LUMMARZA-33322 format. One record per atom (N, C-alpha, C, CB): x, y, z. Coordinates in steps of 0.1 Angstrom, whole numbers, plus 2048, in hexadecimal, padded with zeros to 3 digits. Glycine has a CB too. Layout:
! LUMMARZA-33322
XYZ;...
! end
This chain:
! LUMMARZA-33322
8067F4800;8007FF800;80980D7FF;7F87FD809;8058187FC;8088237FA;80682C80A;8018287ED;80F82F812;80D83381E;81084381D;81682C827;806849822;804858825;80F85C82F;7F685A82A;81786882E;82086D838;81A86D843;824879836;80B872848;807873855;80286885A;7FF87D857;80085C854;7FC851857;80A84785D;7F684C84A;812849855;81F841859;825849864;82B84084C;822859866;82A860872;81F85B87F;82B875870;81085987D;80A85288A;80F84688D;7FC84F889;80F83D882;816830886;82482F88E;81882A87B;82B83788A;839838890;83583C89F;844845888;8308458A0;82D84B8AE;82783E8B6;82085A8AE;81D8378B2;81882D8B9;81C8238BB;81082A8B6;82781F8B1;8308108B4;8378128BE;83A80A8A8;8368088C8;8428078D3;83C8018DF;8488158D7;8447FE8EA;8417FC8F7;84180A8FF;84B7F18FD;838809909;835816911;83581391F;82781D90D;83881F92A;83281B935;83282993C;83980F93D;828829947;82383594C;82B83895C;81183494D;83A83395A;83E83196A;83E84396F;85282996D;84284C967;84385896F;83585C974;84B863968;82C85A96C;81C85E971;81885597A;81185F965;81B84997C;81883E987;81D842996;81F82F983;82E846992;83184B99E;82D8559A6;83B84C99E;82985E99B;82486D9A4;81786D9A6;82687B99C;8108659A2;8008659A5;7FB8559A8;7F686C997;80084E9AF;7FF83E9B3;7F183B9B3;8078399C3;7E88459BC;7DC8439C0;7D08449B2;7D984E9CE;7D68499A9;7CE84A99C;7D3841990;7CE859997;7DE83F98D;7E283A983;7EE830988;7E484597A;7E982397F;7F3815982;7FE819979;7EB80597F;80881197F;81380F975;81280596C;81E80C97B;81380695D;810800955;8197FF948;805804953;81C7F2944;8237F3939;8187F192C;82E7E893A;81A7F991F;8117F9915;8187F5908;809806914;8157EC900;81B7E68F3;8137EC8E9;81B7D78F1;8167F18DD;8107F38D0;8187ED8C7;80E8008CC;8147E18C0;81F7DA8B6;8197DA8AB;8237CB8B9;81F7DC89D;8197DE890;8167CF88E;8237E6885;80C7CE886;80A7BE881;8077C0871;7FB7B5889;8087B9868;8047B985E;7F87B4857;80C7B685B;7EE7B985D;7DF7BA859;7DA7C5850;7D77BA865;7D07C1848;7C97CE842;7D47D783A;7C17D984F;7DE7D0834;7E87D882E;7E57DF821;7F37D182B;7D87DB81D;7D47E7810;7D27F2812;7C97E4808;7CD7F581F;7CA803823;7CC80982F;7BE804822;7D3800838;7D5804845;7E37FF84C;7C87FF84C;7E6805856;7F180185F;7EB7FE86E;7FB80D85F;7ED7F1871;7E67EB878;7EE7E8888;7E37E086F;7E97EA893;7F37E789E;7EA7DB8A8;7F67F78A7;7F17D58AF;7EF7CA8B8;7EF7D38C7;7FC7BC8B7;7E87D78D0;7EB7DD8E0;7E47D48E7;7E57ED8E4;7EA7D68F4;7E77D0902;7F07D790A;7E87C1903;7EC7D6919;7F37DC926;7F37D392F;7ED7E992B;7FC7D7938;7FD7CD944;8017D594F;8077C1941;7FE7D295B;8037D8966;8127D596A;7FA7D5971;81A7DD970;8297D8970;82B7CD977;8327E2975;8267CC982;8257BF98B;81E7B1985;81C7C3999;8177B4979;8147A7974;8167A8964;8057A3977;8217A9961;8247AC950;82079E949;8367AF94C;81F792950;81D786949;80B785947;824778951;80678F94F;7F479094D;7EF79B946;7EC79295B;7F479C938;7EF7A7933;7DF7AA932;7F47A8927;7D87B492E;7C97B492B;7C87C1922;7BE7B3939;7BC7C291C;7B67CC912;7BF7C8907;7B77DC916;7BF7BB902;7C87BB8F5;7BD7BD8E9;7D17AC8F3;7C37C38DF;7BA7C98D4;7C17CC8C8;7B37D58D9;7BA7CE8BD;7C07D38B1;7B97E18AE;7BD7C98A5;7C37E88AA;7C17F68A3;7C67F8896;7C68018AA;7BA7FB88E;7BB7FB880;7BE80B87A;7AD7F587A;7CA812878;7C881D874;7C9821864;7D082387A;7C1829861;7C0829852;7BB83A851;7B381C84B;7B583A842;7B084783C;7A384483D;7B584A82D;79B84E841;78A84C841;78684C830;78185B84B;77C842830;777841824;76D84E81F;770835824;76785182B;75E85C82A;765867828;75785F836;77286B82E;77887782A;78887182A;773885836;78C870820;79B86C81B;7A5871821;79F86F80E;7A2880824;7AE886828;7AE884837;7AE895823;7A687F83D;7A687D84B;7AB86F851;79987F84E;7B386D85D;7B6863863;7AB85D86C;7C1865869;7AB84E86C;7A1848877;7A983D87E;792843871;7A4834886;7A882A88D;79D820890;7AD82E898;79B81588C;79180D890;79580289A;78B807885;78E7FE8A3;7917F58AD;78D7E88A9;78B7F78B8;7937DD8AD;78D7CF8AB;7917C88B9;7957C789C;7887BE8BB;78C7B48C7;78E7A58C0;77D7B48D4;79479D8C9;7987918C6;78D7888C8;7A378D8CD;78777E8BD;7817738C1;78476A8CE;78376C8B7;7907668CD;79675B8D4;7A47638D9;79774C8CB;7A57698E4;7B176F8E7;7BE7678EB;7AF7798F1;7BB75B8F1;7C77548FA;7D47538F0;7C17428FE;7D17508E2;7DC74A8DA;7E575B8D8;7D47428C9;7DF7688DA;7E67738D8;7EA77C8E4;7DE77A8D1;7E37788F0;7E77828FA;7F377E8FE;7DE784904;7FA789902;80978A907;81178C8F9;80F77C910;80A7908EE;8127938E4;81979D8E4;80D7938DB;8177AA8EC;8207B48ED;82F7B28F0;81B7BB8F6;8327A98FA;83D7A48FF;8447978F6;8397A090C;8397928EF;83E7838E8;8367868D8;8367708F2;83D7918CF;8377928C7;8337868BB;83C79B8C4;83D7798BD;8397718B6;82C7698B7;84276B8B6;82476D8BF;8177678C2;80F76C8B8;81176B8D0;81377A8B1;80C77F8A7;80B778896;81278C8A7;818770897;81A76C888;80B765882;828760888;80475F88A;7F8756884;7EC760883;7F474888E;7EA76C888;7E2776887;7DB77A87B;7E877E88B;7D0776877;7C877A86C;7BC782871;7C476D863;7B6787866;7AA791865;79C78986B;7A8797854;79D77A86B;79377386E;79376F87C;792769865;79D774883;7A2772894;79977F897;7B5773899;798788892;792794898;782798895;79B79F894;77D79D89F;76D7A18A0;76C7AF89D;76579F8AF;7667B7893;7697C288E;75D7CA89A;7667C287C;75E7D68A1;75A7DF8AA;7527EA8A2;7647E38B2;7477EA8A1;7427F7897;74480689D;7327F5894;7408058A9;7408118B2;74B8138B4;73980F8BE;75780C8B4;76680F8BC;76C8168B0;76F8008C1;76B8218AD;77382A8A2;7758378A8;76A82C894;78283B8A4;78584A8A9;78B85189B;79384B8B8;78885C89A;78C866891;79886E898;77F87088F;7A487188F;7B0873890;7B488288A;7B786988B;7B888C892;7BB89988F;7CA89A88F;7B68A2899;7D38A0887;7E08A1888;7E18B188B;7E889B87B;7E98B4895;7ED8C1898;7FB8C3897;7E98C58A4;8008CA88E;80E8D088D;8168D689A;80E8DA883;81F8D18A0;8268D88AB;8308DF8A7;82B8D08B4;8378D989F;8458DE89A;8468D888B;8528D98A6;8528DD884;8548DA874;8538CC875;8638E086E;85B8C4880;85B8B587D;8528AD88A;86C8B087B;84A8B288F;8418AB899;8348AF899;8458AB8A6;82B8A78A0;81A8A889F;8168A38AB;8118A0893;80A8A58B0;80489F8B9;7F58998B0;8028AB8C5;7F288E8B2;7E78878AD;7DD8828B5;7EC87C8A6;7D18898B4;7C38878BC;7BB87E8B9;7BB8918BE;7B98768C0;7AC86C8BB;7A286C8C4;7B085C8B9;7978708BE;7888728C7;77D86B8BF;7838838CA;7748658C8;76985F8C1;7608678B7;7618598CB;75B8638AC;75286B8A7;74686E8AC;74F86789D;73D8798AA;73287A8B2;7268728AF;72D8888B3;72286F8BB;7158638BB;71A8558B8;7098668AE;7288528BD;72C8428BC;73083D8CB;73A83F8B0;72C8318CC;7308298D9;73781E8D6;7258248E2;74081D8DD;7488128DC;7428098E9;75A8168DB;73E7FD8E5;7337F28EC;7367E78E5;7227F68EC;7387DC8EC;7377CE8E8;7377C48F4;7447CA8DF;7337B78EF;7317AF8FB;73D7A68FF;7257A68FA;7407A2909;74F79A90D;74B793919;75E7A6911;74A785918;74877A921;73977D92A;75677892B;73177F920;721782922;71F790928;71C77892C;72979A92A;7277A692F;7287B0923;7317A993A;7207BC928;7227C891D;72C7D0921;7157D391B;7367D3917;7407D991C;7407E7914;74D7D091A;7427F3919;740800911;74D806916;732809914;75480E90D;761815910;762820906;76D80C90E;76482B90F;769838909;778838903;767844913;77A8398F6;7888398F2;78C8488EE;78982F8E5;79A84A8ED;7A08568EA;7AF8538ED;79A8628F2;7B685A8E4;7C585A8E7;7CA8688E0;7CD84B8E1;7D78698E5;7DF8738DC;7ED86C8DD;7DF8858E1;7F386F8D0;80186A8CE;80A8768CA;80285E8C3;8188748CF;82287B8C9;82D8738CA;8258898D0;8398768C5;8448718C2;84986D8D1;84D87B8BA;84686F8DB;84C86C8E7;8428688F1;8548778EC;8368688F0;82B8668FB;81E8618F3;828874904;8168578F9;80C8538F4;800854902;80F8448ED;7F885B900;7EF862909;7E085A907;7EE873905;7DE851911;7D184890F;7C584F915;7D2839916;7BC850912;7AE85691B;7A584E91B;7A7864917;7A683F918;79C833915;79A834924;7A282390D;78A834924;78382F933;778826932;77D83A93C;77881C93B;76C81393C;76081A942;771806944;75381A939;74981E93D;73F815941;746826936;73681894E;72B80F950;71E811944;726811960;71C807940;71480A933;70480F938;7137FA929;70280B945;6F381094B;6F381B94F;6ED809956;6FD823956;6FE83195D;70583A952;70782F96C;70E83694A;719840940;724844947;71484E93A;72783F954;72D84695D;73E83D95B;72484596E;747845959;75683E959;758836966;762849958;75F829964;760821970;76F81D971;757815970;77681F968;78681B964;79082395C;78580F95D;79A82395D;79F828951;7A5835957;79482A946;7A583E94B;7AA84E94D;7A1854952;7AE855942;79D855960;791859966;79686A969;78D84E975;7A286B96B;7A887896E;7AF880965;7AF878977;7AF87A959;7BA87F94F;7C1873947;7C7888959;7C587593C;7CD86A936;7D986293D;7D386F92B;7DB85793B;7E584E93E;7EF852934;7E183F93E;7FC858938;80885D932;81385392F;80D86893B;81384C922;81D842920;82884891B;81A837918;83484891F;84184991A;84783F90F;849849926;84A840907;84E8358FC;860831900;84C83E8E9;85F824903;86B81F909;8748178FC;866814916;86A80F8F5;8728068EA;86880C8DD;8717EF8EE;87080D8D4;8688108C8;8688058C0;86D81C8C0;85C8038B8;8597F88B2;8567FC8A2;84C7F28B9;85A80889D;85580E891;85B808888;85781A890;867800887;86E7F887D;8637EB87B;87E7F3883;85B7E8883;8537DB87F;8467DE878;84F7D288B;8457EE875;8397F286D;8367EE85E;8397FE86C;8307E7859;82F7DD84B;82F7EA841;81F7D1849;83B7F183D;8397F8831;8437F7828;837805835;
! end
């Protein structure tokens, strides 16, 4: 595929292993110390750059959670704009832990994924210097990221900002009955600093 400069820049910003050690040390009551992985995977390569993402508590790195797939592409409705579409795994066991063990992703195909219609973000790029930007991802109006997992209705409010040095996650779990946020970035974003760069894994 032919990759636009802005799509490739966003992918390079996102590709890596991150943690929020400084934030967790400063505000331990509100922010758990997490490791966070975003690994490029060769899926939907005709029009997208795609990532496997998951996170883990620093004291339980062998028990990652929130494993998911993010598909970055230009919007079909507005080709000049970027968007990210989320997918979940139909059967997670074979792929969980791939942040630390990327060989587990070798067998991953689109058939292993479930499309999540309301779990999509529009991305705006803001130039902050001649060679740097901030990418801000927010839900389109009147969308709701909601799906069933283990017989329960899960609702998530998604959002992030990406720079060359930091990934800020605004993701929050939401009570689907009350609309109240119950976990995640309740007092502001999780601020993840990139510790290892995975941009050489981007399939371009």
